[in-house]
C-alpha positions in Angstrom: 350.9 97.5 24.0 348.3 99.7 25.7 350.9 102.4 26.3 351.9 102.2 22.6 348.3 102.6 21.5 347.8 105.5 23.8 351.0 107.2 22.6 350.1 106.6 19.0 346.6 108.1 19.6 348.1 111.1 21.3 350.6 111.6 18.5 347.8 111.4 15.9 345.6 113.9 17.9 348.5 116.3 18.3 349.4 116.1 14.6 345.8 116.7 13.5 345.5 119.6 15.9 348.8 121.1 14.6 347.7 120.8 10.9 344.3 122.2 11.6 345.9 125.2 13.4 348.2 125.7 10.5 345.2 125.6 8.1 343.3 128.1 10.2 346.2 130.4 10.7 346.6 130.8 6.9 343.0 131.9 6.3 342.2 135.6 5.9 338.7 136.4 7.3 336.7 139.5 6.6 333.5 140.9 8.1 330.7 143.0 6.6 327.6 144.5 8.1 325.2 144.3 5.2 322.4 146.2 7.0 324.7 149.1 7.8 326.1 149.1 4.3 322.6 149.2 2.9 321.6 152.1 5.0 324.6 154.1 4.1 324.2 153.7 0.3 323.1 156.8 -1.6 321.2 154.4 -3.9 319.0 153.4 -1.0 317.8 157.0 -0.5 317.4 157.4 -4.3 315.3 154.3 -4.4 313.0 155.6 -1.7 312.6 158.9 -3.6 312.0 157.2 -6.9 309.3 154.9 -5.5 307.6 157.7 -3.6 307.5 159.8 -6.9 306.3 156.8 -8.8 303.3 156.2 -6.5 302.8 159.9 -5.4 299.3 160.3 -6.8 298.0 157.1 -5.4 299.5 157.7 -2.0 298.0 161.2 -1.9 294.6 159.7 -2.9 294.8 157.2 0.0 295.8 160.0 2.4 292.8 162.1 1.2 290.5 159.2 1.8 291.9 158.8 5.3 291.4 162.5 6.0 287.8 162.3 4.7 287.1 159.3 6.9 288.6 161.1 9.9 286.6 164.2 9.1 283.3 162.4 9.1 284.1 160.4 12.2 285.0 163.6 14.1 281.9 165.3 12.8 279.7 162.5 14.0 281.4 162.5 17.4 281.4 166.3 17.7 277.9 167.0 16.5 276.3 163.6 17.5 274.0 165.1 20.1 272.5 167.6 17.7 272.2 165.4 14.6 269.0 163.7 13.6 268.9 160.0 13.1 268.8 160.5 9.3 271.9 162.7 9.4 273.8 160.1 11.6 272.8 157.4 9.1 274.0 159.6 6.2 277.4 160.2 7.9 277.7 156.4 8.7 277.0 155.7 5.0 279.7 158.1 3.9 282.1 156.6 6.4 281.4 153.1 5.1 281.6 154.2 1.4 284.9 155.9 2.0 286.2 152.9 4.1 285.3 150.6 1.2 287.1 152.9 -1.3 290.1 153.1 1.1 290.3 149.2 1.3 289.9 148.8 -2.4 292.8 151.2 -3.1 295.1 150.8 -0.1 295.6 147.0 -0.2 296.7 146.9 -3.9 298.9 150.0 -3.4 300.5 148.5 -0.3 301.2 145.2 -2.1 302.7 147.1 -5.2 304.8 149.3 -3.0 306.2 146.3 -1.2 306.9 144.5 -4.5 308.7 147.5 -6.0 310.8 148.1 -2.8 311.8 144.4 -2.8 312.8 144.6 -6.5 315.0 147.6 -5.9 316.4 146.2 -2.6 317.3 143.0 -4.4 319.1 144.9 -7.0 321.1 146.7 -4.3 321.8 143.5 -2.5 323.1 142.1 -5.8 325.4 145.1 -6.2 326.6 144.6 -2.6 327.3 140.9 -3.3 329.4 141.8 -6.4 331.4 144.4 -4.4 332.0 141.9 -1.6 333.2 139.3 -4.1 335.4 141.8 -5.9 337.0 143.0 -2.6 337.4 139.5 -1.4 339.2 138.4 -4.6 341.3 141.6 -4.8 342.5 141.4 -1.2 342.8 137.6 -1.0 340.2 137.0 1.6 339.4 133.3 2.2 336.1 134.0 4.0 333.9 137.1 4.4 331.2 136.7 7.0 328.1 138.7 7.9 328.9 140.7 11.1 325.9 139.2 12.9 327.6 135.8 12.7 330.8 137.1 14.3 331.1 137.1 18.1 334.6 138.7 18.2 336.7 140.6 15.7 340.3 141.2 16.6 340.6 144.6 14.8 338.7 146.8 12.4 341.1 146.1 9.6 339.0 143.1 8.6 335.8 145.0 8.7 335.0 145.6 5.0 331.8 147.5 5.4 333.1 150.9 4.5 335.0 149.5 1.5 331.8 147.9 0.3 329.9 151.2 0.7 332.6 153.0 -1.2 332.5 150.5 -4.0 328.7 150.2 -4.4 328.4 154.0 -4.2 330.4 154.3 -7.4 328.1 151.7 -9.2 325.1 152.7 -11.2 
């Protein structure tokens, strides 16, 4: 009876293994490197240029404030030995005033820049997702994985990154 149970258990295990191998063999798996795709897209560079143009005046103002602060700090260090106490206090006051202006303008600008970049990147990620779905459907892929989740890929035929770049590049 024990031999029969062992044989039956072995038969069930072998059958389950055979069917799972058959199921796995039938799957078509693709891989995509989303980060590499994102970096290769012409839209990514266009987004950067658009955002820089959109915030150009504010960025230049922040840079001007930085230069002014640096100028007064250098002046104080360079001429510190010859400046009177009143002149040093005046320079310190200008540095504090410019620093306050810088903080008041830089933090909101930084937050707004990050928000706008995130909006545009999310739009691009959505386009990438649509392209991946379309390619997967067209070419009958069962699974498409992010390349960072794949330890080994048998050949580059299942790497869909360039196909996705080509497809998204054609989108507006």
